Backbone as CSV, one residue per row, in Angstrom:
resi,resn,N_x,N_y,N_z,CA_x,CA_y,CA_z,C_x,C_y,C_z
1,MET,0.837,-1.181,0.000,0.000,0.000,0.000,0.884,1.248,0.000
2,GLN,0.564,2.147,-0.846,1.266,3.418,-0.865,0.883,4.207,0.394
3,TYR,1.822,4.934,0.948,1.615,5.770,2.142,1.527,4.985,3.447
4,GLU,1.719,3.697,3.394,1.573,2.874,4.592,2.528,3.311,5.707
5,ALA,3.762,3.602,5.372,4.738,4.000,6.390,4.321,5.289,7.087
6,GLU,3.764,6.227,6.342,3.311,7.486,6.927,2.148,7.252,7.893
7,VAL,1.225,6.430,7.506,0.072,6.131,8.352,0.527,5.415,9.623
8,ILE,1.403,4.450,9.473,1.907,3.714,10.637,2.614,4.665,11.595
9,SER,3.423,5.552,11.057,4.137,6.520,11.891,3.161,7.407,12.670
10,LEU,2.129,7.881,12.004,1.124,8.716,12.673,0.420,7.955,13.797
11,LEU,0.088,6.714,13.533,-0.614,5.920,14.534,0.297,5.539,15.701
12,GLN,1.579,5.312,15.414,2.512,4.970,16.485,2.708,6.126,17.455
13,GLN,2.440,7.350,17.025,2.540,8.491,17.917,1.565,8.357,19.081
14,LYS,0.489,7.672,18.880,-0.547,7.549,19.897,-0.649,6.146,20.488
15,LEU,-0.477,5.145,19.653,-0.705,3.767,20.088,0.593,3.129,20.584
16,ASP,0.503,2.340,21.584,1.656,1.622,22.097,1.664,0.218,21.487
17,LEU,1.824,0.197,20.161,1.814,-1.062,19.422,3.000,-1.095,18.470
18,PRO,3.547,-2.281,18.224,4.641,-2.372,17.258,4.160,-2.091,15.829
19,GLU,5.093,-1.632,15.028,4.797,-1.305,13.626,4.124,-2.467,12.914
20,LYS,4.618,-3.665,13.142,4.078,-4.850,12.464,2.599,-5.064,12.807
21,GLU,2.241,-4.832,14.060,0.839,-5.021,14.459,-0.058,-3.953,13.836
22,ILE,0.377,-2.701,13.869,-0.402,-1.632,13.237,-0.583,-1.939,11.758
23,SER,0.490,-2.368,11.116,0.433,-2.707,9.688,-0.596,-3.807,9.422
24,SER,-0.691,-4.759,10.334,-1.631,-5.878,10.124,-3.085,-5.416,10.217
25,TYR,-3.347,-4.287,10.879,-4.702,-3.773,11.011,-5.152,-2.971,9.778
26,LEU,-4.210,-2.451,9.012,-4.556,-1.596,7.876,-5.274,-2.381,6.793
27,ASP,-6.212,-1.727,6.137,-6.853,-2.330,4.965,-7.131,-1.257,3.920
28,THR,-7.627,-1.686,2.806,-7.923,-0.773,1.707,-9.433,-0.609,1.599
29,PRO,-9.926,0.634,1.638,-11.369,0.840,1.484,-11.855,0.300,0.136
30,PRO,-13.093,-0.159,0.065,-13.611,-0.744,-1.173,-13.743,0.257,-2.313
31,ASP,-13.816,1.530,-1.985,-13.952,2.567,-3.005,-12.959,3.672,-2.677
32,GLU,-12.193,4.135,-3.676,-11.152,5.129,-3.410,-11.705,6.468,-2.923
33,LYS,-12.984,6.716,-3.092,-13.556,7.956,-2.560,-13.566,7.937,-1.032
34,PHE,-13.369,6.753,-0.435,-13.311,6.624,1.015,-11.883,6.652,1.547
35,GLY,-10.931,7.029,0.723,-9.542,7.110,1.159,-8.699,6.018,0.530
36,ASP,-7.398,6.085,0.830,-6.437,5.126,0.287,-6.153,3.979,1.253
37,ILE,-6.198,4.278,2.549,-5.922,3.280,3.574,-6.927,3.485,4.711
38,ALA,-7.405,2.377,5.249,-8.314,2.456,6.394,-7.671,1.777,7.599
39,PHE,-7.933,2.314,8.761,-7.481,1.725,10.012,-8.709,1.415,10.861
40,PRO,-9.212,0.178,10.760,-10.368,-0.201,11.567,-9.974,-0.265,13.048
41,CYS,-10.835,0.161,13.912,-10.538,0.224,15.340,-11.176,-0.919,16.133
42,PHE,-11.649,-1.940,15.449,-12.342,-3.033,16.130,-11.428,-3.816,17.065
43,LYS,-10.216,-4.156,16.601,-9.291,-4.923,17.448,-8.845,-4.093,18.648
44,LEU,-8.642,-2.809,18.443,-8.264,-1.943,19.553,-9.395,-1.854,20.574
45,ALA,-10.615,-1.930,20.100,-11.767,-1.864,20.999,-11.719,-3.004,22.013
46,LYS,-11.355,-4.183,21.550,-11.240,-5.323,22.461,-10.109,-5.098,23.458
47,LEU,-8.969,-4.618,22.964,-7.807,-4.407,23.831,-8.063,-3.353,24.900
48,HIS,-8.738,-2.277,24.521,-8.946,-1.146,25.421,-10.321,-1.137,26.101
49,LYS,-11.126,-2.119,25.734,-12.475,-2.234,26.311,-13.285,-0.944,26.150
50,LYS,-13.222,-0.432,24.916,-13.989,0.759,24.543,-14.633,0.487,23.190
51,PRO,-15.745,1.137,22.889,-16.350,0.973,21.565,-15.399,1.496,20.469
52,PRO,-15.406,0.867,19.298,-14.501,1.285,18.224,-14.671,2.745,17.804
53,HIS,-15.905,3.251,17.834,-16.099,4.646,17.420,-15.470,5.617,18.419
54,VAL,-15.405,5.233,19.686,-14.753,6.077,20.696,-13.243,6.108,20.446
55,ILE,-12.670,4.967,20.143,-11.232,4.911,19.858,-10.902,5.731,18.620
56,ALA,-11.701,5.611,17.571,-11.460,6.396,16.351,-11.516,7.888,16.656
57,LYS,-12.461,8.300,17.454,-12.594,9.715,17.818,-11.395,10.183,18.641
58,GLU,-10.943,9.362,19.575,-9.770,9.705,20.375,-8.529,9.846,19.496
59,LEU,-8.376,8.945,18.547,-7.239,9.040,17.624,-7.322,10.306,16.780
60,GLU,-8.517,10.619,16.337,-8.721,11.832,15.546,-8.249,13.069,16.319
61,GLU,-8.516,13.091,17.604,-8.190,14.255,18.423,-6.708,14.352,18.777
62,THR,-5.970,13.259,18.624,-4.582,13.269,19.089,-3.526,13.114,18.011
63,ILE,-3.898,12.663,16.830,-2.895,12.553,15.767,-3.168,13.606,14.707
64,HIS,-2.134,13.989,14.030,-2.249,15.011,12.988,-2.235,14.319,11.635
65,ILE,-3.422,14.223,11.053,-3.538,13.552,9.768,-3.907,14.564,8.698
66,SER,-3.774,14.141,7.474,-4.090,14.985,6.335,-5.497,15.560,6.465
67,LYS,-5.651,16.817,6.061,-6.978,17.436,6.128,-7.980,16.734,5.229
68,ASP,-7.484,15.959,4.270,-8.367,15.226,3.373,-8.751,13.856,3.916
69,SER,-8.173,13.489,5.051,-8.494,12.191,5.634,-9.875,12.253,6.269
70,ILE,-10.433,11.097,6.447,-11.803,11.001,6.927,-11.807,10.197,8.224
71,ILE,-12.353,10.763,9.260,-12.577,9.995,10.470,-14.035,9.566,10.396
72,TYR,-14.206,8.307,10.132,-15.564,7.772,10.002,-15.662,6.581,10.939
73,PRO,-15.884,6.868,12.211,-15.909,5.778,13.181,-16.814,4.661,12.707
74,PRO,-16.356,3.461,12.844,-15.232,2.980,13.635,-13.918,2.847,12.868
75,LYS,-13.743,3.578,11.788,-12.498,3.515,11.022,-11.950,4.912,10.786
76,ILE,-10.640,4.966,10.635,-9.994,6.190,10.146,-9.599,5.886,8.714
77,LYS,-10.054,6.683,7.792,-9.744,6.459,6.377,-8.800,7.563,5.926
78,TYR,-7.619,7.154,5.576,-6.539,8.086,5.278,-6.489,8.409,3.785
79,ARG,-6.479,9.664,3.494,-6.326,10.124,2.115,-5.276,11.223,2.149
80,PRO,-4.047,10.915,1.699,-3.008,11.930,1.707,-3.323,13.048,0.722
81,ASN,-2.705,14.180,0.937,-2.866,15.286,-0.019,-2.258,14.860,-1.342
82,HIS,-3.026,14.889,-2.383,-2.553,14.495,-3.716,-2.217,15.746,-4.507
83,ASP,-1.071,16.349,-4.191,-0.661,17.560,-4.911,0.216,17.218,-6.091
């Protein structure tokens, strides 16, 4: 996936997870209008005992992602600036 390293780096700023684990959570949205990479928060919900939409919202508030990215709980859908 293109931009995967950037997304992993952004998520590692907040999450106490190894790069390999964060990478395993990433997926590709079914339609490119929903971003290039998605980070579903379902597995984190089990780990943190919080609903996935709450985790997505918390991540939105603490990481600095592209203004074109979409926080659509329970997923963060990343769309880098395509300049």
